[in-house]
N, C-alpha and C positions, 0 to 999 in steps of 0.2 A: 507402603507400594512394595517394599522389598521381598515380602512373603508371597507375592502374586506374581510367581516366577513367569509362566507362561503369558498371561496377560500383558506384563512389561514388555517380554521380548517381541510378543506380536505386535503390540502397539507401536513399539519404536520400528520394527520392521515395515508395517504399513504406513506408517509416517514418512519414511525415508523414500518408499515407493511412490506415494503420492507428490512427494516434494520433488522427486526426478522427473516426474510427469509435468508438472507445474512448471518446472525450470525449462523444459523444452518448449512450453507455450511463452515463457518468458523470453527465450532467444528469438522464437519467430516475431514476437510482438517488438522486441528490441529492432531488430534488422528493417522490420517494416516501418516502424517510425523513423529511423534514419532516412530510409528510401523516400518516404513521402515528404519528411523535412526539407531533404535536398530538392526535392521535385516542386515542392509547393510555396516555399517560401523564398522570395527573391532577395535580392542584395539589399534592398531598403531594410529588411529586417534580419540581418546577418546575426546581430546580437541575439535575437531571439531563436534563431536556428542553434547558433554555437550553445546557448544556454541549455536549451532541451537536449541536444546529442550529449553534451558533458553529463547532464543530470541523469540520463538514461544509462550512460556508459557507468557512472558511479553505482547505481542501483544494481547493474548487470554484474559488476565486479564483486559487489558486497554479497548478493545471494549467491555467487558461485563459490566464495569463500565458506559461507555458511553451508552449502551442499557438501563441499568438500571435506569439511571438518566432520559432519554428520557421517559420511561414508566412511572416512577413515576410521571413525570412532567404532562405527558398525564392523568393520573388516577386523579391527583389533580385537573386539569382544567376542566375535563368532567363530574367526579363523585361526588367528595367532595365539590368542590366550583363553581358548576355549576350555582348556584344560585346569585353570586355576581353581583353588579351593573354592567352592559354593557356585561354579559355573559362570557363565556369562553375566548373570545378574550381580553377582559378587563384584567382577570385575567393572561392571557398569557403575556401581556405586562407590567403587574405590578410586575409579579414575575419571569420574565426571566432572573433576575441576582440573583435569590436564589443560596444559597451555592452548593446544590446537582447540579443544572444547571451548575455552574461554574466549579464543580470537573469533570462532565462529559465531559465540554468542554476541560478541562485540559488534562484528559485521551485520548481523540481523538487528540488533539494537539500533546500529547507525543508520540501517536501511529505513527502520521504523521512523527514526528521526526525520530522515530526507522525505518519506512518504507522508506524515503528519504535517510536515513544513508546507509540502505541495498542497494539501487539503486546505490548510490555513489559507494559503494564497488564493486558492479556488473559491474558498468561502468569502474572501475579501472581495473577489469580482463580483459577486451578488449581492453584498452587504457594504460594500465601501461607501455607499450613498449615507449609511448609518452608521459611522464609526464607532458609535457607543455600542452596537451590538458585537464588535469584534473584541470587546475586552475581556469577556469570560473565557471565550476559546482561547486567546492568547495566553492569559494566566494559565489556565489549565496545561495547555501545551508545554510551557517553560516547566511548570511542576512535574509533568511527565518526562521530560527530557532529564532533568536532575534525578528524578528518581530511577530512571533506566539506566543511567552511568551507574549509580549508587549498586542497583542490583547487579549489574554486570562484574562489577569490582568485587562484591560479596561473593559471587558464585565463583571466583577465580580464585580465592583465598584457599589456604591448604585445609582440606576436609570440606570444602565448599561443595554444595550440591543445589542447583538451580531448582529442584523439585522438592527438597525437604530441608529441613533445619531452619537456620537463620535467615538463609535467603529468602524463603518463603515469606518472611516478615517484611521484605522490601520488594519482592516479587508481586505480591498481591495488590499492594498501593499502586506501583507502577502499571500492572495491567488495568486496574480500576480506573486509573488516570486518563491512560492510553484510550480505553473503550468509553469513557465517558465523553472525551474528547470527540471521538469519532461519532458516538452517537449524537452528539450536539451539532458538529459542522453537517452530518447527514441529513439531519432534520431541517437544519437553516438552508442548505442549498436545495434539497427538495421542495422546501415551502416555495422558495423563490422561483423555482422552475415551473411549479405548479401554479403559481400566481401569474406567469407570462404566458401560460398555456393557451388560454381562452383568446387573449389579445392575438398572439401569433396565428391560432387557428381560423381566426376570422379574417385576418389579411391573407394569409397563404394557403388555406385550407388544410385539410386533416393530415393529408400525406406528407407534405412538406414539413408541417410544423411537428410532426413526430421524430423527424431527425434531429430537433434542437430540444423539445420538451417532453419527447415519449417516455415509455418505460425504460428503454434501453439507455436513453440520456440520462435518466434519474440514476438508474443502477450504476452507471460508469462515473457520472460526475460526482456523485455523493458517496462512492466507494462502498455501498450498501453490503455486499458480500463480506467485505472484509470486517465489517462492522458486527454483523451476524455471527460470523465465525469466531471472532473474539469475544462474543457474550458466551458462546458454547465453551470456548477454550477456557474462560475464566471460571466457569461454574464447575469443570472438571477440575480444574487447577487447585481451587479451593477445597474441593472435597479429597483432594491427593488420591485420584483414581487413576490408574496405569494409561487410560484413554486419552489422558492430558498429553501424554508424550506426543502420540499422533496428531493431536489438534495443534500442538506446539509447532511440529514440522509444517503443517498445511497453513496455518495462521502465519508462520514466520515466511512463508513464500508469498503470501498475498500482500505483505508487507511492501514489497517491490512490484509485484504483478497488478494491484490496484492501480498505484500512480502510473505504470507504464501504458495502462489502458486508457487512462486520461490523455497522457501524452499522444498516444497514436490517434485518439479522437481529434485532437487539436492538428497532428501533423496531416491527417485526412481532410480536414477543413470542417469537422462535426463537432467540434469543441468551442464553448464559449470564451470569449476573450474579454478583458475589462473593458476596453472601447466599445464592443459589439453590444455588451449589455448596457452601456451607459445611454447609447445612442437610440436603444431599444423604444424608450419612451417618446422619443421624438418622431418615430415613424421612419427615420432615415434607414437604420439598419435593415428594417423590414423590407424596404425596396431593394436594398442591395442582396439581401438573402433571396428574395424572390427572383431577380436576374440569375443569381447564382444558381438557384433550384432548376431554371428553365434552361441551364447550359451556356450561360453568357460568360465564356472564358475571361473576357477582358476585366469581369468584376470579381472573378473567383479568389484572386489573392487579397483584394480588399475587404471581402467578406469574411473570409478565414482568417486571415492574419493581419488585422491593422496595426498601424505604426507602433501603438503604445501596447505591443503584445505582453510584454514583461512587466 
């Protein structure tokens, strides 16, 4: 990748640009989530509200660190040290293991661990009644966390490079485990949502049921865009193509954007909760959702945020 001067620089620039755009979306979703959590979740679910606000804040801080590290490195590469021998690409290769880059990588990996953790919990909401189904996702998640930590440490060693050399031997297994995990939980959540679609459609009608089991619900609840981006990133990373840099930034932003979208849905009363899904089979939750959909504000809190929210 070092011989491809302009493609590498162009990829890094495009990646940072998209990262900044998506960061703006992240900020908007974060403040909306906090607003709706305070508006819709009452005192009886104070722990639930506190958890989601703290979780969102942690994601916001981590993704801010990752973006700041990228922008600082870009400034150093293109402005402050552009006259080094070999130009910006030589500076990129020689300083990719700088402490602030490693700090940014650690922040992104931590955000990914938190995001995958939320996906694991969301998967448990839909499959908690079949606990054996959760064994494989849990094992893959733990392996992914361990490999992510190892990759971060390796990339921060002297002469370490996240995109080349020894680090790739750890980075590829980490990405594979992370993406396999997301493919698995995405499929499991999508299957469960599709399995209850007909039942909800029969009771509530097509328009109301779409809010809970429609295409948007499946895309958000299963974090499908994050999974697809991860597959693309992995393919480019394995082939050592310069475009991997851009996808690293975009995928790196989605590690917090996807879970934030889930939290926003929950905050707005459109996300599934454990209690809601468990009660679905009895028909109790459907009647509550039906009242909620028809504007019964007295039931809105119960339908969207039952007591066993977390």
